[in-house]
N, C-alpha and C positions, 0 to 999 in steps of 0.2 A: 366089447373089450373093456370099456370104462367100468361097466358093472362088475365084470370079473375081477379087475384090478381092485375096485373098491372092496369087494368081498374078501379078496386075498389079504388086504391090509387092515381088515376090521378086527383082527385077533379073535374072531369067532371060533369056538363057542365059549371061550373063557369068560368068566364073570368079572374079573379084575384085569384091566388093560392099562397100557401106558401110551401116551402120544405127546406130541410137541406142538406148541405154538398155535397160531391162528387157524391154520388148516386142520390141525388136530381137533380143535373145538368145533369147527364146522362139521367135520365128519362124525364126531361123537353125537352132536346134536341131531344130525340127519338119522342116526341109528337110534335116537331116543334113549341114549345111555344117560345115567346120572353122570354129571361132569364135576370134577374137582379142579379148581384153578390153583396152581402152585407157582407163586412168584416170590421166592424166599427173600430176596434182597431187592425191593422190600414191599411191594404192594400188598401181598398176602399177609405178611407179618403186621403191617400197619393197619390193614382192614380188620384183622382179628383183634388187635389191641384196641382199636377205636370202638368196634361193636361190643367188645367186652366191657368197655367203660360206659356203655349205654348210648353210643352214637349211632346215627343212621347215616350210612355211607352210600353216596351215589357215585358209582364208577363212570368215568368217561375217558376219552382218548387224549385230548389236548387241553392245555391251559385255557385256550380261547373258548373251547366248549364248556369248560368248568365255570367260567364267568357267566355264560348264558344260562346254563342249567341251574346254577345257584339262584339266579334271579327268578327262574320259573318255579322252583320248589320252595323258595323262601329260606334258602340255606346260605352257607358260606363256602367260597371256593378255597381249596388248599392252594398254596403257592409253592414255588420252588424252594428247595431246602435253604439256599443261600439268601432267600428273601424274608425269612423269619428272623426277627419280629417286625422288620421295617414295613412289610406289605401285608402281613397276615399272621395268624397264630398257628396254622396247621400246614403240614407238608407231608411228603412221603416218609419222613422220619417218624418211626413209631413213638418215640419219646414225646413228640409234640402233642400226642393225644392222651397222655397219662393224667392230665388235669381236665379232661373234657367234661362239660356239663351234660348229664344224661338227657337224651332227647334232642341234642344238637344235630342239625342236618349239615353234613359236610360233603362237598363234591370233590372227589379225589381223582386226579388225572394220572394216567400211566399208559405208555405205549405197549406195554406187555400185559400185565395182570388185569388192569382195568379194561383194556381193549378186549381181552379174551372174555371177560364177563359180558361185555356188550355183545359180542358175537354169539354168546350162549343164551341170550335173553329168551329165545324160543324153546330152550331145553326144558323138559319136564321138571328137572331139579338140578340146580347148580349151587355148589358149595365152594367155599374158599378155605384152603388149608395151607399149612406151613409146618415147620418144625415145632413152633410154639404151641400148636393145638393138634398135632398129628393123631394122638390117641383118641381125642374127642371126635375128630372127623371120621376116623375108622368106626367109632361107636355109632355115629349117625348113619354111616353107610351100611353097617351091619343091620340096623333097624330097617332100613329101606329094602335091602336085599332079602332079608328074612320075610318081609311083608309081601314081596312079589318075586317068586322064584324065576320069573322070566326076565327080570331086570339085570342089567350089567352096569358097571361103572368104568368110566375112562378117567384116569388121573392125568391131567395136563401139566407137564413141565413147560412153563411158558417160554423159557429161554430169553436171551437178550437180542437186541437188534444192532447190527453194525451201523455206525454213523454214515459210512459210505458202503453201500451193499457190495459184496464181493461177487465173483462169478458164480458162487453157490447161492446167491440171494441174500436177503437182509438178515435172516435168522442166524443167531449164534447159540450153539449149545451152551447151557449154563450149568455147571456142576452143582451149584447151590440149589437149583430147582430139582435136579435129579435126586439130591439127598432128601429134600423135602417130600418129594413124591415117594421115595423109597421108605421113608419113615411111616407115612400113612399106610402104604401097602403092607408093611411089616406087621401091622396090627389086624390085618384082615385074614380070616380063615375061610377063603373061598378059592375056587380054581383061578389060577393066574396064568396069563399068557407068558411066553418066554421073555418078552420085553419087560413085563412087570416083574418077573422072577429075578432077572438080572439087575433091575433097578433096586429091588429089595435087598439083594445081595450086596450091592454097592453101599447101601446105607448100613447094613450089618457090619461091614468091614470098617466103616468110618465112624460109627456111633461114639466111640471113645475119644474122638478128636475133632468134633464138629466145629468148635470155635476156631481152632487153628486152620482148618480147611477153608472155612468161610472167610477168615481174615486174609488168607493169602491167595484165594482164587481171583480170577480176573476182575469180576465185579466187586469183590471185596477190596482189592487194591485200589480200584477207582474211587470207591467210597471213602476209604481212609485217607487217600491222597487229597481228597476234597475236604477233609476235616470231619468226616461223619463216621468215625470208628464206632461210636456208641450204637449206631444203627445195626452194625454187624454183631456186636455183643448181644444186643437185644434179640436179634433173629436167631442166634445160635442156641438159645435156651430151649430144651426139649420139654414139651408137655407142661408148660406153665399156665395155659389157659384151657378151660373146658368149653369155651364159647366157640360155636361154629357159624360163621356168617353164611346166610342163605339168601340167594337172589330172589326177591319178591318184586315182580314187575321191573322197576328201574333202580331199586335200592337194595342194600344188604341189611338184613336184620338177623337176630339169633335164630338158628334152627330150633324148632320146638320138638323136643324128645317126647315120646309117649310116656305118660305117667304110669308107674308101676302100681298094681292094685295093692 
């Protein structure tokens, strides 16, 4: 029965698929799909910004893990947003990486996007995407899918996690991640599952009003009430970066596109 259910929910045979959260990453990794992690507010947006600036990003789950991992790799742990600059230079705010020195090693903790990256370490190819690099992610995926006709991709909308889990569990659907996933899917010209098609349609309906929607969604409200409205504004910009973070062992570096002859 478990095998039947797994196959039923795999969105096979479509080449472009959509799933949510930690479980979605585990299942996509088991299927050996290419995985794209989308955590729009703000791990993905921050990771894209940092890697674009030349940083090497080490994703991890908690602040405690970040301190330990930073010591191991000779890097610097990012701190909580409200702890900048008193306790560190970098946080989940993408703006904190705009003056990053190329080659800097930063350990970035997040219970959603960074944790999903960790769960996908065994995946054959894991990329990080958001609104800010949606078209570039789709270009990388197109290169991979064209290279191997048997390959499929699962775009993971990470979602958010309730502080106190409800009867439905800890995962909360996050509209901003749905929009980021839909943006990436909109640039892909391959067969899409019904889940992926509806996600793409949601983005198409919202594309003219991204900043307003991110500003007033639940996660956006929490950020701006905490004084981090600039994070939302940065994340709402579509296709401002051509950089695609790629998970190489335990860190993110730029995806290497094939050079044209």
